[in-house]
C-alpha positions in Angstrom: -0.1 0.0 -0.3 1.6 3.6 -1.2 0.5 6.3 1.6 0.1 9.8 0.6 2.1 12.0 2.8 3.9 11.4 6.1 2.2 11.7 9.7 2.9 15.1 11.3 4.2 12.9 13.9 6.8 11.1 13.1 8.6 14.0 11.3 8.0 16.2 14.4 9.6 13.1 16.4 11.8 11.1 14.2 15.1 11.4 12.1 16.4 8.3 10.6 20.3 7.6 10.3 21.5 5.5 7.5 24.9 5.0 7.2 26.3 3.7 4.0 29.6 3.3 2.2 30.6 2.0 -1.2 26.8 0.7 -2.0 24.9 3.4 -4.1 22.7 0.8 -5.9 21.5 -0.5 -2.1 21.1 3.1 -1.2 18.7 3.7 -4.5 16.8 0.9 -3.8 15.9 2.2 0.2 15.3 5.6 -1.0 12.6 4.5 -3.3 11.2 2.6 -1.0 10.7 5.5 1.7 9.2 7.5 -1.0 7.1 4.7 -1.9 5.8 4.1 1.8 5.3 7.5 2.5 8.2 8.1 5.0 8.8 11.3 4.8 11.0 12.3 8.0 14.5 13.7 8.1 17.2 11.4 6.2 20.6 11.8 7.3 22.9 9.9 5.1 26.4 9.8 6.4 28.8 8.6 3.3 32.2 6.8 3.6 32.4 5.2 0.1 35.6 5.6 -2.0 35.7 8.8 -4.3 33.9 7.4 -7.2 31.5 5.9 -5.1 30.5 8.8 -3.1 30.1 10.7 -6.3 27.6 8.1 -7.2 26.0 7.9 -3.6 25.7 12.2 -3.4 23.7 11.6 -7.0 21.0 9.4 -5.6 20.6 11.2 -3.0 19.9 14.5 -5.1 17.7 12.3 -7.3 15.3 11.8 -4.5 15.9 15.3 -2.4 12.5 16.9 -4.1 10.7 14.2 -2.6 12.7 13.4 0.4 14.2 15.6 3.3 17.6 14.4 3.1 20.9 15.5 4.8 23.7 14.0 3.1 27.2 14.7 4.2 30.3 12.5 3.3 33.1 11.3 6.3 36.5 9.9 5.6 36.3 6.1 3.9 38.6 5.0 7.1 36.6 6.5 10.0 35.4 3.9 12.2 31.3 3.0 12.4 31.3 4.2 16.1 32.4 7.8 15.3 30.5 7.7 12.1 27.3 7.2 14.1 28.4 10.0 16.4 28.7 12.5 14.4 25.1 11.3 12.6 23.5 11.4 15.6 25.0 15.0 16.4 23.5 16.0 13.5 19.9 15.0 14.8 17.4 17.6 16.2 14.5 15.4 16.8 13.5 13.8 20.4 13.8 10.0 18.9 16.3 8.6 15.9 16.0 5.1 13.9 19.7 3.8 12.8 19.2 1.6 9.9 21.0 0.0 7.0 21.0 0.9 3.6 19.7 -2.5 2.9 16.8 -2.1 5.4 13.0 -1.7 4.7 11.0 -0.6 7.7 7.3 -0.4 8.5 5.7 3.3 8.7 2.7 2.0 10.7 4.9 0.2 13.7 7.1 3.1 13.4 4.5 5.1 14.2 3.1 2.6 16.8 6.1 3.1 18.7 6.8 6.5 18.7 3.1 6.5 20.1 4.2 4.3 22.9 7.5 6.1 23.7 5.9 9.4 24.2 3.6 7.7 26.8 6.0 6.3 28.5 9.3 8.4 29.6 10.8 5.6 30.9 11.5 3.8 27.8 15.2 4.6 26.1 14.6 2.0 23.2 12.2 0.3 21.0 12.1 -2.1 18.4 9.6 -4.9 16.8 10.5 -8.1 14.9 13.0 -7.8 11.8 12.3 -10.8 9.0 15.0 -11.6 6.7 14.6 -12.4 3.2 17.0 -15.0 1.7 17.9 -15.6 -2.2 18.4 -19.9 -1.9 18.6 -20.6 -5.6 19.2 -18.7 -8.7 16.3 -16.4 -10.2 13.3 -18.8 -11.2 9.5 -18.0 -11.7 7.5 -17.6 -8.7 8.7 -17.3 -5.4 10.0 -20.7 -4.5 14.2 -19.2 -5.2 13.8 -17.2 -1.7 12.6 -17.9 1.5 12.0 -16.1 4.8 12.8 -15.9 8.2 13.3 -14.0 11.7 15.8 -12.4 12.1 17.9 -11.5 15.2 16.2 -12.3 18.7 16.4 -9.7 21.2 14.2 -9.4 24.3 12.0 -6.6 26.4 14.2 -5.5 29.1 12.0 -3.8 31.6 14.2 -3.7 35.1 13.6 -1.3 37.5 17.2 -1.4 38.5 19.8 0.1 35.7 22.5 -2.4 36.6 19.8 -5.4 36.8 18.7 -3.7 33.0 22.4 -4.2 31.8 22.9 -7.6 33.5 19.7 -8.8 31.1 21.9 -7.8 27.8 21.5 -10.7 25.5 25.0 -12.3 24.4 25.7 -11.9 21.8 24.6 -8.2 22.2 23.9 -7.5 18.5 20.5 -9.4 19.0 19.3 -5.9 20.7 19.9 -4.1 18.0 17.9 -4.6 15.3 16.6 -1.2 13.9 15.7 0.3 17.3 14.2 3.2 17.4 16.0 5.3 20.5 15.7 8.4 22.4 18.2 10.8 21.1 20.3 11.9 23.7 21.1 8.6 25.4 22.1 7.6 21.6 24.5 10.6 21.5 26.0 10.1 25.0 26.5 6.4 24.5 28.3 6.9 20.9 30.3 10.3 22.3 31.9 7.8 24.8 33.0 5.4 22.4 33.5 7.5 19.5 37.5 6.9 19.3 37.3 3.0 20.1 37.9 0.5 17.3 34.3 -0.9 16.8 33.9 -4.1 18.1 31.4 -6.2 19.9 32.9 -4.5 23.2 32.3 -0.9 22.2 29.0 -2.0 21.2 28.6 -3.5 24.4 29.5 -0.3 26.4 26.9 1.6 24.2 24.1 -0.6 25.2 24.6 -0.1 28.6 25.3 3.2 28.4 21.5 3.6 26.7 20.2 0.9 29.4 21.1 3.1 32.1 18.7 5.8 31.0 15.7 3.7 30.5 13.7 0.3 29.7 14.5 -1.4 26.1 11.2 -3.0 24.8 10.3 -5.3 21.9 7.3 -5.4 20.6 5.4 -8.0 18.6 5.1 -6.1 15.6 7.0 -6.5 12.3 9.2 -3.4 11.9 11.5 -4.0 9.4 12.3 -6.5 6.7 16.6 -7.0 5.6 17.9 -9.0 2.9 20.1 -11.8 4.4 23.0 -12.5 1.8 23.6 -16.3 0.6 25.9 -18.0 -1.9 23.7 -16.8 -4.6 23.4 -13.1 -3.4 26.5 -11.4 -1.6 26.7 -7.9 -1.4 28.1 -7.3 2.1 31.2 -4.7 2.3 33.2 -7.1 5.2 35.4 -3.9 5.2 32.9 -1.9 6.8 33.6 -3.2 10.8 37.5 -4.4 10.0 37.7 -4.4 14.1 34.2 -6.2 14.7 35.6 -9.8 15.3 39.0 -9.5 14.6 41.4 -10.7 11.9 40.1 -14.5 12.8 36.6 -13.5 12.1 35.4 -15.1 15.4 34.6 -13.6 19.0 37.8 -15.4 20.7 39.7 -13.5 18.2 38.2 -10.2 18.9 39.0 -10.6 22.1 42.3 -10.7 22.0 42.8 -7.6 20.4 44.5 -4.8 22.0 41.3 -2.3 22.0 39.4 -5.0 24.0 41.9 -3.6 27.3 40.8 0.1 26.2 37.0 -0.9 26.1 37.3 -2.4 29.5 39.4 0.3 31.0 36.6 3.0 29.5 34.0 0.4 31.2 
């Protein structure tokens, strides 16, 4: 269903952050979706593409600028994602923000319902819903048998009254708790300001979540918030260079824990 116009509630309360790098084709698809879905909030595009692809990314943003309120800016190609999210959030003037991938599709109706809940209950620091992934499982053919869908990421509601008890409830691995949550802007800014100079690892991410949970509850609602694209051997599009320090050179949690940056994060925490 294509919705004409955007809710004043959305535009007044929410800003969408889309960090991107070297994927103008995916960003083009996402911005087309926002137009069709009638999601017309301010959209901040933080681009760290190489020079040729940054020009293409900027062209795509200009292409939609007459239909979407886009704030495009460029950051150094080697900027850590933690710092990239901080400088993006620093441009936000609305009370809430949604940080989402350039290949994800959020639902307007769910965004509006979550915003209403956040406005009613000031004890909630972050909230999200279900996330469904689509995966290509064979070469393309007629019908829909060449794709499958499944719930993507777990995540739980964390509603303890004590901040320390909320932090103790964080799932491991922690990225389960981050499927396109809508955050109160101030805790998000403070959290990423603290980790902006750290390499972006699962442990820097844990620090971010603890700081957000120190400000309030983190709720998961039983409603579909976003549809995402899961890669497979038939469809590869992820840039493994986006998070160079995330799981370490060996590609495992144990190798990540062995990095020198781990001790820096522990000291900061």
